[in-house]
C-alpha positions as YAML, in Angstrom:
chain: A
units: angstrom
residues:
- id: 1
  name: ALA
  ca: [0.10, -0.18, 0.00]
- id: 2
  name: MET
  ca: [1.02, 3.60, -0.44]
- id: 3
  name: TYR
  ca: [-0.18, 6.35, 2.00]
- id: 4
  name: PHE
  ca: [-1.34, 9.96, 0.44]
- id: 5
  name: ASP
  ca: [-0.85, 12.60, 3.04]
- id: 6
  name: ALA
  ca: [-3.33, 15.51, 2.07]
- id: 7
  name: LYS
  ca: [-2.05, 18.28, 4.42]
- id: 8
  name: SER
  ca: [-4.60, 20.85, 2.83]
- id: 9
  name: THR
  ca: [-6.31, 21.41, -0.38]
- id: 10
  name: SER
  ca: [-3.27, 22.88, -1.74]
- id: 11
  name: ASP
  ca: [-0.73, 20.50, -0.66]
- id: 12
  name: GLY
  ca: [-0.81, 16.76, -0.83]
- id: 13
  name: ASP
  ca: [0.91, 13.59, -2.22]
- id: 14
  name: TYR
  ca: [-0.23, 12.04, -5.40]
- id: 15
  name: LEU
  ca: [0.64, 9.85, -8.22]
- id: 16
  name: THR
  ca: [1.05, 10.91, -11.83]
- id: 17
  name: MET
  ca: [1.03, 8.34, -14.53]
- id: 18
  name: LEU
  ca: [2.10, 10.23, -17.93]
- id: 19
  name: ASP
  ca: [-0.07, 10.56, -20.91]
- id: 20
  name: SER
  ca: [-0.59, 7.15, -22.59]
- id: 21
  name: ASP
  ca: [-2.63, 5.62, -25.38]
- id: 22
  name: ASP
  ca: [-3.54, 2.90, -22.86]
- id: 23
  name: TRP
  ca: [-6.12, 5.35, -20.86]
- id: 24
  name: TYR
  ca: [-8.43, 6.16, -24.06]
- id: 25
  name: PHE
  ca: [-10.63, 3.24, -23.90]
- id: 26
  name: ASP
  ca: [-13.43, 3.59, -26.30]
- id: 27
  name: GLY
  ca: [-16.23, 1.56, -24.40]
- id: 28
  name: ASP
  ca: [-15.87, -0.82, -21.47]
- id: 29
  name: PHE
  ca: [-13.66, -0.53, -18.46]
- id: 30
  name: THR
  ca: [-13.41, -1.22, -14.69]
- id: 31
  name: ILE
  ca: [-11.24, 0.49, -12.19]
- id: 32
  name: ASP
  ca: [-11.13, -1.25, -8.82]
- id: 33
  name: LEU
  ca: [-8.76, -0.50, -5.80]
- id: 34
  name: TRP
  ca: [-8.52, -0.71, -1.87]
- id: 35
  name: ILE
  ca: [-8.69, 2.59, 0.15]
- id: 36
  name: PHE
  ca: [-8.13, 3.44, 3.87]
- id: 37
  name: TRP
  ca: [-8.88, 6.84, 4.34]
- id: 38
  name: THR
  ca: [-7.98, 8.70, 7.55]
- id: 39
  name: SER
  ca: [-8.91, 12.43, 7.03]
- id: 40
  name: SER
  ca: [-11.00, 14.97, 5.36]
- id: 41
  name: ALA
  ca: [-7.93, 17.24, 5.26]
- id: 42
  name: GLY
  ca: [-7.84, 17.68, 1.54]
- id: 43
  name: PHE
  ca: [-11.25, 17.84, 0.53]
- id: 44
  name: MET
  ca: [-12.65, 20.63, -1.46]
- id: 45
  name: ASP
  ca: [-16.19, 21.14, -2.02]
- id: 46
  name: ASP
  ca: [-16.79, 17.84, 0.12]
- id: 47
  name: LEU
  ca: [-14.86, 16.02, -2.40]
- id: 48
  name: ALA
  ca: [-11.21, 14.18, -2.38]
- id: 49
  name: VAL
  ca: [-10.42, 12.51, -5.67]
- id: 50
  name: LEU
  ca: [-9.23, 8.89, -5.50]
- id: 51
  name: LEU
  ca: [-8.26, 8.49, -9.13]
- id: 52
  name: GLY
  ca: [-9.14, 9.88, -12.61]
- id: 53
  name: GLN
  ca: [-8.15, 10.61, -16.13]
- id: 54
  name: TYR
  ca: [-9.97, 13.99, -16.29]
- id: 55
  name: LYS
  ca: [-9.57, 17.21, -18.01]
- id: 56
  name: GLY
  ca: [-11.30, 20.18, -16.28]
- id: 57
  name: SER
  ca: [-12.38, 22.52, -19.53]
- id: 58
  name: THR
  ca: [-15.47, 23.51, -21.03]
- id: 59
  name: PRO
  ca: [-17.00, 20.73, -21.30]
- id: 60
  name: ASP
  ca: [-15.37, 18.42, -18.91]
- id: 61
  name: ARG
  ca: [-13.84, 15.29, -20.29]
- id: 62
  name: GLY
  ca: [-12.60, 11.98, -19.21]
- id: 63
  name: TRP
  ca: [-13.89, 10.00, -16.01]
- id: 64
  name: GLN
  ca: [-13.23, 10.20, -12.26]
- id: 65
  name: LEU
  ca: [-13.73, 8.37, -8.94]
- id: 66
  name: PHE
  ca: [-14.13, 10.36, -5.94]
- id: 67
  name: LEU
  ca: [-14.89, 10.09, -2.12]
- id: 68
  name: GLN
  ca: [-17.53, 12.42, -1.20]
- id: 69
  name: GLU
  ca: [-18.63, 13.99, 2.07]
- id: 70
  name: VAL
  ca: [-22.37, 13.96, 2.64]
- id: 71
  name: ASN
  ca: [-23.82, 15.16, 6.06]
- id: 72
  name: GLY
  ca: [-20.44, 14.21, 7.66]
- id: 73
  name: ALA
  ca: [-20.79, 10.71, 6.14]
- id: 74
  name: LYS
  ca: [-18.31, 9.36, 3.22]
- id: 75
  name: LYS
  ca: [-19.68, 7.99, -0.29]
- id: 76
  name: VAL
  ca: [-18.22, 7.10, -3.47]
- id: 77
  name: LEU
  ca: [-19.27, 9.13, -6.72]
- id: 78
  name: PHE
  ca: [-18.23, 7.61, -10.39]
- id: 79
  name: ASN
  ca: [-18.42, 10.63, -12.67]
- id: 80
  name: LEU
  ca: [-18.31, 10.04, -16.73]
- id: 81
  name: TYR
  ca: [-18.06, 12.91, -19.20]
- id: 82
  name: ALA
  ca: [-19.40, 12.04, -22.79]
- id: 83
  name: SER
  ca: [-18.59, 13.69, -26.20]
- id: 84
  name: ASP
  ca: [-22.36, 15.39, -26.46]
- id: 85
  name: ASN
  ca: [-21.46, 17.28, -23.06]
- id: 86
  name: SER
  ca: [-23.87, 15.16, -20.90]
- id: 87
  name: THR
  ca: [-22.55, 13.83, -17.69]
- id: 88
  name: GLY
  ca: [-23.28, 10.36, -16.06]
- id: 89
  name: GLN
  ca: [-22.95, 10.45, -12.23]
- id: 90
  name: TYR
  ca: [-23.16, 7.50, -9.76]
- id: 91
  name: ASP
  ca: [-22.60, 7.10, -6.06]
- id: 92
  name: THR
  ca: [-22.92, 4.50, -3.13]
- id: 93
  name: GLY
  ca: [-26.12, 6.52, -1.67]
- id: 94
  name: GLY
  ca: [-26.43, 5.84, 2.18]
- id: 95
  name: ILE
  ca: [-23.66, 3.85, 2.30]
- id: 96
  name: THR
  ca: [-20.58, 4.83, 4.52]
- id: 97
  name: ILE
  ca: [-17.47, 4.35, 3.93]
- id: 98
  name: ALA
  ca: [-15.81, 3.81, 7.56]
- id: 99
  name: SER
  ca: [-12.46, 5.38, 8.02]
- id: 100
  name: HIS
  ca: [-9.56, 3.78, 9.26]
- id: 101
  name: THR
  ca: [-10.90, 0.51, 7.52]
- id: 102
  name: TRP
  ca: [-9.89, -1.20, 4.28]
- id: 103
  name: THR
  ca: [-12.87, -0.90, 1.65]
- id: 104
  name: HIS
  ca: [-12.58, -2.33, -1.96]
- id: 105
  name: ILE
  ca: [-14.18, -0.14, -4.44]
- id: 106
  name: ALA
  ca: [-14.83, -1.25, -8.16]
- id: 107
  name: ALA
  ca: [-16.61, 0.82, -10.71]
- id: 108
  name: THR
  ca: [-17.46, -0.26, -14.20]
- id: 109
  name: TYR
  ca: [-18.67, 0.97, -17.52]
- id: 110
  name: ASP
  ca: [-19.68, -1.08, -20.56]
- id: 111
  name: GLY
  ca: [-20.46, 2.00, -22.94]
- id: 112
  name: ALA
  ca: [-24.38, 1.88, -21.83]
- id: 113
  name: ASN
  ca: [-24.39, 0.89, -18.24]
- id: 114
  name: ALA
  ca: [-22.13, 1.89, -15.05]
- id: 115
  name: GLN
  ca: [-22.06, 0.19, -11.91]
- id: 116
  name: ILE
  ca: [-20.43, 0.93, -8.36]
- id: 117
  name: PHE
  ca: [-19.56, -2.26, -6.11]
- id: 118
  name: LEU
  ca: [-18.49, -1.84, -2.59]
- id: 119
  name: ASN
  ca: [-16.44, -4.86, -1.19]
- id: 120
  name: GLY
  ca: [-17.45, -7.00, -4.17]
- id: 121
  name: VAL
  ca: [-21.28, -6.06, -3.69]
- id: 122
  name: LEU
  ca: [-23.18, -3.80, -6.41]
- id: 123
  name: GLU
  ca: [-24.24, -0.66, -4.68]
- id: 124
  name: ASP
  ca: [-25.39, 1.55, -7.66]
- id: 125
  name: GLN
  ca: [-25.91, 1.10, -11.40]
- id: 126
  name: GLY
  ca: [-27.37, 3.12, -14.04]
- id: 127
  name: SER
  ca: [-27.81, 3.63, -17.83]
- id: 128
  name: GLY
  ca: [-24.68, 5.44, -18.38]
- id: 129
  name: LEU
  ca: [-24.27, 8.52, -20.48]
- id: 130
  name: PRO
  ca: [-26.66, 9.51, -23.44]
- id: 131
  name: GLY
  ca: [-23.48, 10.34, -25.55]
- id: 132
  name: GLY
  ca: [-22.36, 6.68, -25.21]
- id: 133
  name: GLN
  ca: [-18.68, 6.89, -25.26]
- id: 134
  name: ILE
  ca: [-16.23, 9.01, -22.69]
- id: 135
  name: ASP
  ca: [-14.92, 12.08, -24.11]
- id: 136
  name: PHE
  ca: [-11.29, 12.47, -23.92]
- id: 137
  name: GLY
  ca: [-10.95, 15.54, -25.45]
- id: 138
  name: ASP
  ca: [-7.29, 15.33, -27.55]
- id: 139
  name: ASN
  ca: [-6.31, 12.64, -25.68]
- id: 140
  name: SER
  ca: [-3.35, 14.56, -23.93]
- id: 141
  name: ASP
  ca: [-4.25, 14.00, -20.24]
- id: 142
  name: ASN
  ca: [-2.22, 12.22, -17.52]
- id: 143
  name: PHE
  ca: [-3.73, 9.85, -15.27]
- id: 144
  name: PHE
  ca: [-3.68, 10.66, -11.41]
- id: 145
  name: ILE
  ca: [-4.20, 9.06, -8.21]
- id: 146
  name: SER
  ca: [-4.84, 10.99, -5.20]
- id: 147
  name: LYS
  ca: [-5.26, 14.42, -7.14]
- id: 148
  name: TYR
  ca: [-8.08, 16.36, -9.04]
- id: 149
  name: VAL
  ca: [-6.65, 18.90, -11.26]
- id: 150
  name: ASP
  ca: [-8.77, 21.88, -11.85]
- id: 151
  name: PRO
  ca: [-7.38, 24.66, -13.76]
- id: 152
  name: GLY
  ca: [-9.64, 27.25, -12.46]
- id: 153
  name: ASP
  ca: [-9.73, 26.24, -8.62]
- id: 154
  name: THR
  ca: [-7.89, 24.45, -5.84]
- id: 155
  name: ASP
  ca: [-6.75, 20.80, -6.45]
- id: 156
  name: GLN
  ca: [-8.16, 17.97, -4.31]
- id: 157
  name: PHE
  ca: [-6.52, 15.29, -2.57]
- id: 158
  name: PHE
  ca: [-7.28, 12.17, -0.66]
- id: 159
  name: LYS
  ca: [-5.55, 11.18, 2.79]
- id: 160
  name: GLY
  ca: [-5.01, 7.93, 3.71]
- id: 161
  name: SER
  ca: [-3.79, 4.59, 1.97]
- id: 162
  name: ILE
  ca: [-4.34, 3.04, -1.46]
- id: 163
  name: ASP
  ca: [-3.41, -0.35, -2.77]
- id: 164
  name: GLU
  ca: [-4.01, -2.52, -5.52]
- id: 165
  name: VAL
  ca: [-5.14, -0.33, -8.30]
- id: 166
  name: ARG
  ca: [-6.02, -2.17, -11.55]
- id: 167
  name: LEU
  ca: [-7.43, -0.57, -14.67]
- id: 168
  name: TRP
  ca: [-9.18, -3.02, -17.07]
- id: 169
  name: ASN
  ca: [-10.43, -2.76, -20.69]
- id: 170
  name: VAL
  ca: [-13.73, -4.70, -19.66]
- id: 171
  name: ALA
  ca: [-16.53, -4.07, -17.75]
- id: 172
  name: LEU
  ca: [-16.27, -6.98, -15.16]
- id: 173
  name: ASN
  ca: [-19.07, -8.62, -13.48]
- id: 174
  name: GLN
  ca: [-19.75, -9.20, -10.11]
- id: 175
  name: SER
  ca: [-18.13, -12.55, -9.76]
- id: 176
  name: GLY
  ca: [-15.07, -11.37, -11.86]
- id: 177
  name: ILE
  ca: [-14.55, -8.23, -9.23]
- id: 178
  name: GLN
  ca: [-15.35, -11.11, -6.22]
- id: 179
  name: ASN
  ca: [-12.74, -13.49, -7.69]
- id: 180
  name: ALA
  ca: [-9.90, -10.73, -8.10]
- id: 181
  name: MET
  ca: [-10.30, -8.29, -5.51]
- id: 182
  name: ASN
  ca: [-8.50, -10.48, -2.36]
- id: 183
  name: ASP
  ca: [-5.58, -11.50, -4.46]
- id: 184
  name: SER
  ca: [-2.56, -10.08, -5.90]
- id: 185
  name: LEU
  ca: [-2.33, -10.51, -9.89]
- id: 186
  name: THR
  ca: [0.39, -11.84, -11.99]
- id: 187
  name: GLY
  ca: [0.50, -8.66, -14.40]
- id: 188
  name: ASN
  ca: [-0.60, -10.73, -17.44]
- id: 189
  name: GLU
  ca: [-4.28, -11.29, -16.85]
- id: 190
  name: PRO
  ca: [-6.30, -10.62, -20.13]
- id: 191
  name: ASP
  ca: [-7.82, -6.86, -20.59]
- id: 192
  name: LEU
  ca: [-5.50, -5.52, -17.95]
- id: 193
  name: LEU
  ca: [-4.63, -2.03, -18.84]
- id: 194
  name: GLY
  ca: [-2.55, -1.31, -15.68]
- id: 195
  name: TYR
  ca: [-1.76, -2.63, -12.39]
- id: 196
  name: TRP
  ca: [-0.12, -0.61, -9.49]
- id: 197
  name: ASN
  ca: [0.34, -2.95, -6.34]
- id: 198
  name: PHE
  ca: [2.56, -0.46, -4.65]
- id: 199
  name: ASN
  ca: [5.25, -3.29, -3.37]
- id: 200
  name: GLY
  ca: [8.27, -1.09, -3.59]
- id: 201
  name: ASP
  ca: [10.03, -2.04, -6.67]
- id: 202
  name: GLY
  ca: [9.39, 1.10, -8.75]
- id: 203
  name: GLY
  ca: [12.74, 2.51, -7.84]
- id: 204
  name: GLY
  ca: [13.47, 6.07, -6.59]
- id: 205
  name: ASN
  ca: [10.43, 8.13, -6.70]
- id: 206
  name: MET
  ca: [8.53, 5.94, -9.30]
- id: 207
  name: VAL
  ca: [5.98, 3.17, -8.71]
- id: 208
  name: LYS
  ca: [6.01, 0.18, -10.96]
- id: 209
  name: ASP
  ca: [2.76, -0.58, -13.14]
- id: 210
  name: SER
  ca: [3.32, -4.28, -13.24]
- id: 211
  name: SER
  ca: [0.75, -5.01, -16.23]
- id: 212
  name: PRO
  ca: [2.31, -5.49, -19.97]
- id: 213
  name: ASN
  ca: [1.92, -1.57, -20.77]
- id: 214
  name: VAL
  ca: [4.35, -0.50, -18.23]
- id: 215
  name: ASN
  ca: [3.24, 3.05, -17.40]
- id: 216
  name: ASP
  ca: [4.92, 3.43, -14.06]
- id: 217
  name: GLY
  ca: [3.71, 6.21, -11.92]
- id: 218
  name: ILE
  ca: [5.66, 9.36, -10.38]
- id: 219
  name: ILE
  ca: [5.57, 10.13, -6.86]
- id: 220
  name: ASN
  ca: [4.85, 13.76, -6.27]
...
């Protein structure tokens, strides 16, 4: 696991995976990870980003996974932005993400429907984006863990630990998520686009991507 120290809304640890064609999937994808949050220090507008490939612009582009504070409780928020300027927004509703506890989160999109799973259990789903495909703009944006980049406002950071981040080029079903969530991967699994297990084998200020795409992360 890697600990991300959000000191404020303007100062925090984060990981950058530089722009890559691997981030620009044209339909199905899954992101899953384990989180252990400890504080709201880096929240801005009641949000702290967990990870995303996003460009704050007019219109917004890409996708993001947040931890959101609502009336003191934390829930997961999954945002998708389409080429027709529509936004798909999904959340875990009244399910509270407990602090100082490991929680597994998975979010999927199959080009038509989006789903969010907590600890392998489906908590929210929706009909996806009216525009169908996610809009990645000019395909020139980085992939961040624990940072939301807002060109016109303050950034957001996550305070706590993150582990076993996986990005897949397929919308995994519930059994697929449950079968993989408690195990480390080899890195050669079918449809795996990125795998950051934070096992300390990146060297220096790098975090190794153990998938065949080798999109190593830069620690900031």
